[in-house]
Structures are given as C-alpha cells and as structure tokens.
C-alpha positions in Angstrom: 0.1 -0.1 -0.1 1.1 3.8 -0.6 0.4 6.4 1.2 0.0 10.1 0.0 0.0 12.9 2.3 -0.5 16.2 0.3 0.3 20.1 1.6 0.6 23.3 0.7 -2.7 24.6 0.8 -3.8 27.8 1.0 -5.1 31.4 0.5 -3.0 33.3 -2.2 -3.7 36.7 -4.2 -4.6 36.1 -8.2 -0.6 36.4 -9.6 0.8 34.6 -7.1 2.4 31.1 -6.2 1.7 28.3 -4.4 4.0 24.9 -3.9 2.2 22.0 -3.5 3.9 18.8 -2.4 2.6 15.2 -1.7 4.6 13.1 0.5 4.5 9.3 -0.3 5.4 6.3 1.5 6.7 2.8 0.2 10.3 2.3 -0.6 9.1 1.1 -3.7 7.4 4.4 -4.4 9.6 5.4 -7.8 8.0 2.7 -9.5 5.2 5.0 -9.6 4.2 7.6 -11.9 2.5 10.5 -10.2 -0.1 12.8 -11.2 -2.2 15.9 -10.1 -5.6 16.6 -9.9 -7.8 19.2 -8.7 -11.7 18.9 -8.3 -13.5 22.6 -8.0 -17.1 22.6 -6.0 -20.1 21.8 -8.1 -17.4 20.3 -10.7 -15.6 16.6 -12.0 -12.0 16.2 -11.5 -10.2 17.1 -13.6 -6.6 16.7 -14.4 -3.5 18.4 -13.6 -0.4 17.4 -14.6 1.6 13.7 -14.5 5.5 13.4 -14.1 6.7 9.3 -15.0 8.6 7.5 -13.2 12.5 9.0 -12.9 11.2 12.7 -13.7 12.2 12.3 -17.4 9.2 13.6 -18.8 5.7 15.6 -17.7 2.8 16.9 -19.2 0.6 19.5 -18.0 -3.2 20.0 -18.8 -3.5 23.3 -22.1 -5.5 24.6 -18.8 -2.2 25.2 -16.4 0.7 24.8 -19.1 3.4 27.2 -18.7 1.8 29.1 -15.4 2.3 24.8 -13.5 5.1 22.9 -12.8 5.1 19.6 -11.2 8.2 17.6 -10.7 9.5 14.9 -8.2 12.2 13.6 -5.5 12.5 10.4 -5.4 15.1 10.2 -2.4 12.4 12.2 -0.5 9.5 10.2 -1.8 7.9 13.6 -2.7 6.1 14.5 -5.7 5.5 18.8 -6.1 3.5 21.2 -7.8 4.8 24.9 -8.2 1.7 26.6 -9.3 2.0 30.2 -10.6 0.7 32.7 -12.5 -2.5 31.6 -10.4 -5.8 33.1 -11.9 -9.5 32.8 -9.7 -10.3 29.9 -11.8 -7.5 27.5 -10.4 -9.3 26.9 -7.4 -10.1 23.9 -6.0 -9.1 21.3 -3.9 -6.3 19.5 -6.0 -5.0 16.0 -5.0 -2.3 13.9 -5.9 -2.1 10.3 -7.0 0.5 7.5 -7.9 -0.3 5.3 -11.2 1.0 2.7 -13.2 2.1 3.2 -16.6 -0.5 0.5 -19.0 1.1 1.3 -22.4 3.9 3.5 -23.2 4.1 6.1 -26.2 4.1 9.4 -27.4 0.8 9.9 -25.6 2.0 8.0 -22.0 0.7 10.5 -20.4 -3.2 9.4 -21.5 -2.4 5.2 -20.8 -2.3 5.6 -16.6 -4.4 3.4 -13.5 -4.1 5.7 -10.6 -4.3 3.2 -8.0 -3.5 5.5 -5.2 -4.9 8.9 -3.4 -4.2 11.4 -1.7 -6.9 13.3 0.7 -6.4 16.8 -0.7 -5.3 19.8 -0.7 -7.7 23.0 -1.0 -5.7 25.5 -3.0 -8.1 29.5 -2.9 -7.0 32.2 -5.4 -8.9 35.7 -4.8 -9.3 38.0 -7.3 
C-alpha cells in the first residue's frame, strides 16, 4: 500500500504562487507515475499534470501549461506542483495520485491507471 499526503495549499491573491507537496510512503514509490488532479466545487475532477517514474517526462493540461510545473524527488518520496500566476479559476481541492503505466508511447499520460490517492489540499485564489 502507498499512502499519499498533500500539503501546501492555502489562500493566495491572483497572480501569486503556491508550491504543493505530496509526501508518499513506501520503499517502492519510485515505480509509480505521479499525477496531480483538481476538483472545484460542483465540478468534475480534472487532470492537471503528470510525471514519469524517473522524472524524465512531464505533461500538463492546457489550462495550466506554462504556469504550473510538476516535479518529483524520489530520494524524498515526494512529488511537487509549483503553481505560478494563479487565477481565480484555479481554485479547487488539489489531489496527488500514484499510477501504473498501462502503455508506453508519445501519449503516455493518457495510458495510466491511478491506484492511490491523497486526501487533497485546498487552494483558494482571490480576485
């Protein structure tokens, strides 16, 4: 079993920055692809970003591309989401997840099964 705990959320003004952390347990955490998702009140969960097991490749949703950066430090069993130029529409509960790769290729980020999820951390961006 893998346990994931998010932290770093809070209230920030539009245009500001936050860095979310996802601390994971397990000696084999590095075998998982990591992803970040978010869910705003009354809306469905949406994909934000993903990073491969070794951190060699990343992919971000169009809505956050150029503003958010996903990274990981396998030695610390931690994944990160650096969020810059925040907008009010970024307000949501942010979740990290650990997944297994179902297929490899140019669209690897679309071939994942996320097995473990954190409890989420609230990010609120004021206008």
